[in-house]
C-alpha positions in Angstrom: 48.8 13.0 18.6 46.5 11.0 16.4 43.4 10.6 18.1 39.7 9.8 17.1 38.7 13.3 15.8 41.7 13.7 13.6 41.0 10.5 11.9 36.6 11.1 12.2 36.8 14.7 11.9 34.0 14.8 15.2 35.0 14.0 19.2 33.8 11.1 20.9 30.9 12.9 23.1 29.0 12.7 26.4 25.4 12.4 25.9 22.1 11.7 28.4 20.0 10.8 25.5 21.2 9.5 22.0 20.5 11.7 19.2 17.8 10.9 16.8 18.5 12.3 13.2 20.7 10.9 10.6 23.9 13.6 11.5 24.9 10.9 14.0 26.6 8.9 11.9 30.5 8.7 11.8 30.0 9.4 15.5 30.8 7.6 18.8 29.1 9.0 22.0 29.2 7.7 25.6 25.2 7.5 27.2 25.8 8.1 30.5 22.2 7.2 30.9 22.9 3.5 29.9 26.9 3.5 30.8 27.9 2.5 27.0 29.6 3.4 23.7 26.9 4.1 21.0 27.5 4.9 17.2 24.9 5.1 14.2 26.3 2.4 11.6 25.2 1.6 7.9 22.1 -1.4 8.0 20.6 -2.6 4.3 17.5 -4.3 4.6 13.9 -5.3 2.7 10.9 -4.0 4.6 7.0 -5.0 3.2 5.4 -2.0 1.3 1.5 -1.2 0.9 0.6 -3.8 -1.7 -0.6 -3.4 -5.1 -4.0 -2.6 -5.7 -4.3 -5.6 -8.6 -1.9 -8.2 -7.9 0.4 -8.2 -11.5 3.4 -10.1 -13.0 5.9 -9.6 -15.8 5.0 -5.5 -15.8 7.1 -2.6 -16.6 8.3 0.1 -14.3 9.8 3.3 -13.6 10.4 5.7 -11.1 11.7 6.6 -7.3 11.0 3.7 -4.9 8.5 6.9 -3.2 7.5 8.5 -6.8 6.8 5.1 -8.9 4.4 3.8 -11.1 4.0 0.2 -12.2 1.9 0.0 -15.6 0.8 -3.3 -18.0 2.1 -6.7 -17.5 -0.7 -9.5 -16.5 -2.9 -12.5 -14.9 -1.3 -15.7 -14.6 -2.3 -18.3 -15.2 -3.8 -16.9 -18.3 -1.6 -15.6 -19.7 -4.1 -11.9 -19.6 -2.7 -8.8 -20.5 -3.4 -5.3 -18.9 -3.2 -1.8 -19.4 -3.7 -0.6 -15.3 -1.3 1.9 -14.5 -0.1 1.5 -10.3 1.4 4.5 -8.9 2.8 4.3 -5.4 3.6 7.7 -3.6 6.1 5.7 -0.8 3.4 4.6 1.3 0.9 3.2 -0.8 -0.7 2.7 -4.4 -3.6 4.4 -6.0 -5.2 4.2 -9.8 -2.7 5.5 -12.4 -4.0 6.3 -16.3 -4.3 3.4 -18.5 -2.0 2.6 -21.1 -3.2 2.1 -25.0 -1.8 -0.9 -25.9 -2.2 -4.0 -23.2 1.1 -5.7 -23.0 3.6 -7.5 -20.7 6.7 -8.3 -20.8 7.2 -4.6 -21.5 10.2 -2.5 -19.9 10.1 1.0 -18.2 12.0 3.7 -17.3 11.8 7.5 -16.4 9.8 9.1 -13.8 6.3 8.8 -12.2 5.6 12.1 -13.9 8.0 11.3 -16.6 7.5 7.7 -17.9 8.5 5.8 -20.6 6.7 2.4 -21.7 8.2 0.6 -24.7 8.5 -3.5 -26.1 6.4 -5.8 -24.7 4.5 -9.2 -25.5 0.3 -9.3 -25.8 0.8 -11.8 -27.4 3.2 -11.2 -30.6 5.7 -8.6 -30.3 5.8 -5.1 -29.7 8.1 -2.5 -30.9 5.5 0.8 -30.1 6.6 2.9 -27.2 4.4 5.1 -24.7 5.1 8.2 -22.8 3.2 9.0 -19.1 2.8 12.3 -17.6 1.5 11.5 -14.3 -1.7 11.5 -15.6 -2.1 10.0 -19.3 -0.5 8.0 -21.2 0.4 8.9 -24.9 1.9 7.7 -28.1 6.1 8.4 -28.8 8.0 6.6 -31.4 8.4 3.1 -32.3 11.3 1.0 -31.9 13.1 -0.1 -34.5 13.4 -3.8 -33.8 10.2 -5.5 -31.8 11.7 -6.9 -28.1 10.1 -8.2 -25.2 12.1 -9.0 -22.2 14.7 -6.2 -22.6 16.9 -4.2 -20.6 15.2 -0.9 -19.8 17.7 2.5 -18.7 17.2 6.6 -19.0 15.0 8.8 -18.5 11.7 9.7 -20.7 14.1 11.4 -23.4 17.2 9.7 -22.9 16.0 5.9 -23.2 17.8 3.1 -24.0 16.4 -0.7 -24.5 19.0 -3.5 -25.1 18.7 -6.8 -25.6 15.4 -8.9 -25.5 13.3 -11.2 -27.3 12.4 -11.4 -31.9 11.3 -14.5 -32.8 12.8 -13.2 -35.8 16.7 -13.3 -34.1 18.5 -16.0 -34.9 19.3 -19.0 -33.5 17.0 -18.6 -30.5 15.4 -14.9 -31.4 17.8 -13.3 -28.6 18.8 -9.7 -29.6 22.2 -8.5 -28.8 21.1 -4.8 -30.2 20.5 -1.7 -28.5 18.5 0.9 -29.2 18.3 5.0 -27.9 15.8 7.5 -28.0 15.9 11.1 -27.6 11.8 11.8 -26.7 10.7 11.3 -30.2 12.6 8.9 -31.9 14.7 5.4 -31.3 17.5 5.0 -33.3 20.7 2.2 -33.6 23.4 2.2 -30.3 26.0 -0.5 -29.3 26.1 -4.0 -29.6 26.5 -6.5 -26.2 28.9 -8.8 -25.9 26.1 -12.0 -25.6 22.5 -11.7 -27.0 20.3 -12.0 -24.1 17.2 -11.9 -22.2 14.6 -11.4 -19.2 17.7 -9.2 -17.1 18.1 -6.9 -14.3 19.0 -3.7 -15.8 18.8 0.4 -14.5 21.2 3.0 -15.1 21.4 6.9 -17.4 22.0 5.9 -20.9 25.4 6.1 -20.7 25.8 4.5 -17.9 23.7 1.5 -17.8 24.1 -1.9 -16.7 22.7 -5.4 -17.5 23.0 -8.5 -15.5 21.8 -11.8 -15.7 19.3 -13.2 -18.1 18.9 -16.4 -20.7 21.6 -16.4 -23.5 19.7 -19.0 -25.9 21.3 -22.2 -24.1 20.7 -21.2 -20.5 20.6 -18.5 -17.4 23.9 -17.0 -17.2 25.1 -14.5 -14.5 26.8 -12.4 -17.0 27.3 -8.3 -16.7 27.9 -6.0 -19.2 28.2 -1.5 -18.9 27.2 0.6 -21.3 28.6 3.8 -21.8 26.3 5.8 -24.8 28.6 3.5 -27.4 29.9 0.5 -26.5 29.0 -2.5 -24.3 31.6 -3.6 -22.2 32.1 -7.5 -20.5 32.3 -6.9 -16.1 33.2 -8.9 -13.5 29.7 -11.7 -13.3 27.4 -11.6 -10.5 28.2 -14.9 -7.7 24.5 -16.3 -9.0 23.1 -17.3 -12.6 19.3 -15.9 -12.7 16.8 -14.4 -14.7 13.8 -12.2 -14.5 15.6 -10.6 -11.6 15.0 -7.0 -10.7 18.1 -3.9 -10.9 18.2 -0.9 -9.5 21.6 1.6 -9.5 23.9 2.4 -12.8 26.8 0.8 -14.3 29.1 2.4 -10.9 26.6 1.0 -8.9 23.8 -1.2 -8.3 21.8 -4.0 -7.0 20.1 -7.2 -8.4 17.3 -8.9 -6.6 15.3 -11.8 -6.8 14.5 -13.9 -10.3 15.2 -17.4 -10.7 18.0 -19.3 -11.0 19.1 -22.7 -12.9 16.3 -24.8 -11.5 14.0 -22.9 -14.1 10.9 -21.5 -13.0 10.1 -23.0 -9.4 13.9 -21.6 -8.1 12.8 -18.4 -7.2 15.3 -16.4 -5.5 15.1 -14.0 -2.4 19.1 -13.2 -3.0 20.0 -9.3 -3.4 23.1 -8.7 -5.1 25.2 -5.3 -4.8 27.5 -4.3 -7.3 30.5 -1.3 -6.8 31.4 -0.7 -10.4 34.2 -3.4 -10.8 32.4 -6.7 -8.7 29.1 -8.3 -6.7 28.8 -9.2 -3.3 25.6 -11.4 -1.6 24.6 -8.9 0.5 22.9 -9.6 3.8 19.5 -8.3 2.9 17.4 -10.6 1.2 13.4 -10.2 0.0 11.1 -11.5 2.6 9.4 -14.0 -0.7 11.2 -15.7 -3.6 10.2 -13.5 -6.5 10.6 -13.2 -10.3 8.7 -11.0 -13.1 8.5 -8.1 -10.7 8.7 -4.4 -11.7 11.9 -2.8 -10.4 12.2 1.1 -9.6 15.1 2.6 -7.6 17.6 3.8 -9.8 19.6 3.8 -6.7 21.9 0.8 -5.3 20.7 2.3 -1.5 16.9 2.5 -2.1 15.1 0.1 -4.5 11.5 -1.2 -5.4 10.3 -5.3 -6.3 6.2 -4.7 -6.9 4.3 -7.9 -7.9 6.0 -10.9 -9.7 5.3 -14.4 -9.6 6.2 -16.0 -6.0 5.9 -19.8 -5.2 2.8 -18.7 -3.5 1.0 -16.6 -6.2 1.0 -16.2 -10.1 0.0 -12.3 -9.4 1.3 -11.5 -6.5 0.2 -8.0 -4.7 3.2 -7.9 -2.7 5.4 -4.4 -2.2 9.1 -4.8 -0.6 11.6 -1.8 -0.3 15.0 -1.5 -0.1 17.2 0.8 1.8 20.7 1.1 2.7 20.9 3.6 5.1 21.2 5.0 8.6 17.5 4.7 9.4 16.3 1.8 9.9 12.2 2.0 8.5 9.2 -0.3 10.2 6.8 -0.5 7.8 2.8 0.3 8.5 1.4 -3.1 9.9 -1.7 -4.7 11.7 -1.5 -7.4 14.3 -3.4 -8.7 16.7 -5.0 -7.7 19.8 -7.8 -9.6 22.3 -10.3 -11.2 20.9 -13.7 -10.0 22.7 -16.1 -11.3 24.7 -18.4 -12.1 22.1 -18.3 -13.0 18.2 -20.4 -10.1 16.4 -20.5 -7.5 14.2 -22.7 -4.3 13.3 -21.8 -2.5 16.2 -20.9 1.3 16.5 -17.6 1.6 17.8 -16.1 4.6 19.2 -13.0 5.9 21.1 -9.3 5.1 20.4 -7.3 1.8 20.1 -6.3 1.5 23.6 -9.8 2.7 24.9 -12.6 2.0 22.7 -16.2 0.5 23.2 -17.9 -1.4 21.3 -22.2 -1.3 21.8 -24.8 -3.1 20.5 -24.6 -5.6 16.7 -25.6 -9.1 16.5 -24.1 -12.0 16.2 -27.3 -14.3 15.0 -30.4 -12.2 13.0 -31.6 -10.7 16.7 -29.7 -7.6 17.6 -27.9 -7.5 21.1 -28.1 -4.7 23.4 -24.5 -5.7 24.6 -21.2 -3.7 25.7 -17.2 -3.7 25.5 -14.7 -1.9 26.3 -10.8 -2.3 25.2 -8.0 -1.3 27.1 -5.5 -2.1 25.1 -4.9 -5.3 25.5 -8.7 -7.2 26.3 -12.3 -6.5 26.2 -14.3 -6.7 29.8 -18.2 -6.1 29.8 -20.2 -2.8 30.1 -23.5 -2.0 31.4 -26.3 -2.8 28.5 -27.4 -0.3 26.0 -31.6 0.6 27.0 -32.4 -0.6 23.2 -30.6 -3.6 21.5 -29.5 -2.9 17.7 -28.0 -3.0 15.3 -26.2 -1.3 12.4 -26.2 1.5 14.8 -24.2 4.7 14.5 -21.5 5.7 16.9 -19.1 9.0 17.7 -16.9 9.6 20.4 -13.3 9.5 21.2 -13.0 9.0 25.2 -15.0 6.4 25.5 -14.4 5.8 29.2 -16.6 9.0 29.8 -18.5 10.1 27.0 -19.4 7.5 23.9 -22.8 8.5 21.6 -25.2 6.2 19.5 -27.7 6.2 18.0 -30.3 4.7 15.3 -30.1 1.1 14.4 -31.9 -1.8 12.7 -34.7 -3.3 15.6 -34.1 -7.0 13.5 -37.2 -8.4 11.7 -39.2 -7.5 9.9 -38.1 -4.9 7.7 -38.3 -2.0 7.9 -37.5 -1.7 12.0 -35.5 1.1 12.6 -34.5 2.7 15.7 -34.3 6.4 16.0 -33.2 5.8 20.0 -29.8 7.8 21.1 -27.9 7.2 24.3 -25.0 8.4 25.7 -22.6 6.5 27.9 -20.7 8.1 31.1 -18.7 6.0 32.1 -20.9 4.2 34.5 -24.3 3.5 32.7 -26.2 4.0 29.5 -29.1 6.5 29.4 -30.9 7.9 26.9 -31.5 11.3 24.9 -33.4 13.0 22.2 -34.2 10.7 19.1 -33.4 11.2 16.2 -35.8 12.5 13.6 -35.9 9.6 11.5 -35.1 5.9 12.6 -32.4 4.5 10.2 -29.3 1.9 10.3 -26.2 1.7 8.4 -25.5 5.0 9.4 -22.5 7.1 8.6 -21.7 8.4 12.2 -18.6 10.3 13.0 -17.8 13.1 15.6 -17.6 13.6 19.6 -20.5 12.8 22.3 -21.4 16.8 22.3 -20.8 17.7 18.7 -21.7 14.1 16.5 -23.0 14.0 12.9 -25.5 10.8 11.6 -25.4 11.1 7.9 -27.1 9.0 5.7 -28.3 5.1 6.3 -30.8 3.4 5.1 -34.4 4.9 6.5 -36.5 3.0 3.8 -35.5 4.1 1.5 -31.5 4.7 1.5 -31.0 8.6 2.5 -29.1 11.5 2.0 -30.2 13.2 5.2 -28.2 14.0 7.7 -28.6 15.1 11.3 -25.9 16.9 14.2 -26.4 16.5 17.7 -25.0 19.1 20.1 -25.3 17.3 23.0 -28.9 17.9 23.7 -31.1 17.9 20.4 -30.2 16.5 17.3 -31.1 19.2 14.2 -30.8 19.1 10.3 -27.4 19.3 8.6 -26.4 19.4 5.1 -27.5 16.7 2.7 -25.6 13.8 1.0 -24.2 14.7 -2.3 -25.0 10.4 -2.7 -27.6 8.3 -0.6 -25.9 5.8 0.3 -25.5 3.6 3.8 -23.1 1.0 5.6 -20.0 2.5 5.1 -16.5 4.2 6.6 -16.7 7.0 8.8 -13.9 9.1 10.6 -13.3 13.1 12.2 -15.2 15.5 13.2 -18.4 17.8 12.6 -16.8 20.3 11.2 -14.5 18.8 9.2 -15.8 14.7 8.4 -15.3 12.4 6.0 -17.6 9.6 4.6 -16.4 6.9 2.1 -17.3 3.6 0.8 -20.6 2.0 1.0 -24.1 0.7 -0.3 -25.8 3.3 -2.8 -29.3 2.9 -3.7 -29.8 -0.1 -6.2 -31.5 -3.6 -6.9 -29.3 -5.2 -6.4 -27.4 -3.2 -3.5 -23.9 -1.6 -5.2 -21.2 -0.5 -3.5 -19.3 2.6 -4.2 -15.9 4.0 -4.6 -16.9 7.8 -4.0 -15.5 10.1 -0.6 -17.3 12.8 0.5 -15.8 15.6 2.8 -18.0 17.7 5.4 -17.4 21.2 6.5 -20.3 21.5 9.4 -22.8 22.6 6.8 -21.8 21.1 3.4 -20.7 18.3 1.4 -17.7 17.7 -1.2 -16.5 15.4 -3.5 -13.0 14.3 -2.7 -11.2 11.4 -4.0 -12.2 8.1 -5.2 -11.4 5.0 -2.8 -9.1 2.8 -5.6 -11.7 -0.3 -5.3 -15.5 0.4 -5.2 -16.1 -1.5 -1.2 -19.2 -1.3 1.2 -19.5 -2.9 4.2 -16.1 -1.1 5.3 -14.9 0.7 8.2 -12.3 3.9 8.9 -11.4 5.4 11.8 -9.0 9.0 11.6 -9.1 12.4 10.6 -10.1 14.0 7.9 -7.0 14.7 6.4 -5.8 11.4 7.2 -7.5 8.3 8.0 -8.0 4.9 7.4 -10.4 2.7 5.1 -10.9 -0.8 5.9 -12.3 -4.2 6.1 -15.7 -4.6 3.9 -17.1 -6.3 1.0 -15.5 -6.2 -2.8 -18.1 -6.8 -5.9 -14.6 -7.4 -7.9 -14.9 -10.7 -5.9 -18.4 -11.6 -5.8 -19.3 -9.7 -2.7 -16.2 -11.6 -0.7 -14.7 -9.9 2.6 -11.5 -8.5 2.5 -8.4 -7.4 4.5 -7.4 -4.6 2.4 -7.0 -1.3 4.1 -6.7 2.3 2.5 -4.9 5.7 3.8 -6.4 8.7 2.5 -4.5 12.3 2.9 -6.5 15.0 2.8 -7.2 14.2 -1.0 -6.4 10.5 -2.5 -6.1 7.4 -0.9 -3.5 4.8 -1.1 -3.6 1.0 -0.3 -1.8 0.6 2.9 -0.7 -2.8 5.1 -3.5 -5.5 4.6 -5.6 -6.7 8.0 -5.0 -10.2 8.8 -8.5 -11.7 9.0 -10.9 -10.6 6.0 -13.8 -9.3 7.6 -16.9 -6.8 6.6 -19.6 -4.7 8.8 -17.1 -4.8 11.8 -16.7 -2.4 14.2 -13.7 0.2 13.9 -11.9 2.9 16.7 -8.9 5.7 15.9 -8.8 9.3 16.4 -5.6 8.9 14.4 -5.0 7.1 11.0 -1.4 6.0 12.4 -3.4 4.5 15.6 -6.8 2.1 14.8 -8.6 -0.6 15.7 -11.0 -3.5 13.8 -12.8 -5.3 16.3 -15.2 -8.1 15.1 -17.2 -8.7 11.5 -18.4 -11.1 9.6 -16.5 -13.4 7.7 -18.6 -16.7 6.5 -19.5 -16.1 10.1 -19.6 -14.0 12.8 -15.8 -13.4 14.6 -14.4 -11.9 17.9 -10.9 -10.8 16.2 -9.5 -7.4 17.1 -6.7 -6.1 15.0 -4.2 -3.7 15.8 -2.9 -0.9 12.9 0.3 0.6 13.5 1.9 3.2 10.8 5.3 2.9 9.8 8.0 4.4 11.9 11.6 4.7 11.6 14.6 5.6 13.7 18.7 5.7 13.5 20.2 2.7 13.5 21.7 2.8 17.1 24.8 0.0 17.4 25.6 -0.6 21.1 29.9 -0.5 21.1 32.0 -3.4 22.9 34.8 -4.6 23.2 34.7 -7.9 21.6 
């Protein structure tokens, strides 16, 4: 007798709770709790990834969705050409080594630790090749023909370039030639059936695919496969397009974005799937219509689109991830919380995302003594501090019963710094023993009975550190660099400070990170951007940096967020509202809070950060 188990090899199960692993794919079960038959289904979708550090268009790319590089390219209008490399680890971007030659419209292939970049435009047409080892670029062998906007495929030691543009190629400059790379030298390969440029492509040297592009007269939907010696014309895509992204091989590929027959403004969100024979339009679409993106992935089920041009930006920082699997990914994101009762910034933030306190700060030049408590939804007023002050330090992860604030600025004229310490017991603030030195712009972290006050401005900016044991402050190990008003997180024996302002005239932002072990500080990986008046939350091995002012954009406030894994920083989801000198809370980098702050005026907005999550794509089965 034929039954479900005979057909699929798995019996229908009777379960009280749904399974939580990929082994459930193809399984049908009856959930006795919800009184429903269920299964796990494959879905395909694009989701937002962490933004690039620097917006780029017409860049080269290589690698996989979780280990990729984006290099070269430029900013438009300009046009400019760039040498920067940005590395992606599946969660965020960090700075890599610079290329030797600035160029755009170049192609890339290989991996993050064995990448290949070749050709391009800058102005002029390039034939040079560079190889990346995960840290730096070195020169490789030159292409036989300079070209840009070509197809790409292969690895660092078995590379492929085909098609593209060179002004010496008649009649319109498009090329039909292919070249193969063996790790040191390019040699002639097969000839394409249709000369063209700016098309999607990917695949091994012996199983590559090129699709779309411009053939000297118009945008096309032509598809060609390459077997290592010969190009074969395959079934065309459903939509004509060029400057589209590509991932996969001649057996299974993905085309995404680009622009169609209408020209530059006609950008596309469309995705098409290739099964080795024909193309079908996918239900998955890019969130933003994009062309000239950096495309990587080397798979038809997992791809990455980074940068490019969109209707709103000529050099976007946007990143999108494509997944076709039984797992649904929800990217890290900031969402709006309840507004504070009063606008303000530079207060002390303590606690966690669902139970936070903001104490002190300012909304005018005059410091305040007010305090507010957040319950995960709304803010309510608390008893006031004994001393009104701003730019004070804070510590404590149990704000309802155990918060600590210390130091701060008492208001004009400068210097007018406080050394006062106050503890909150859940109902009132009480004065405690003072800091040895009054200061403001403090890096504060830890808990009420084991806190750290690091750096700050004590006229001058200082490296001094003090530790609190619940009763007294004593000297701790000095910082490596005097700095103030930056981000901090962690505990007394595993603390972290990052960014901030350093001693100079005018004050200059830093990207340095220092870790504390309870007695001494060591330098760790730098933030990707120097930043001041930033804030942070989390632990020494998993922290978040957000907001602040970027000197690279005239000290304007930013929405930028970076994530720390104990070694290095990568970009993460941006806040909705740019701000500096806000208040922060959160004992976890995946559950953090940003409240208030300053942009062109003081604000009261609150944002909550939740890290990336994933879950099986469960489907309830019905008879319809």
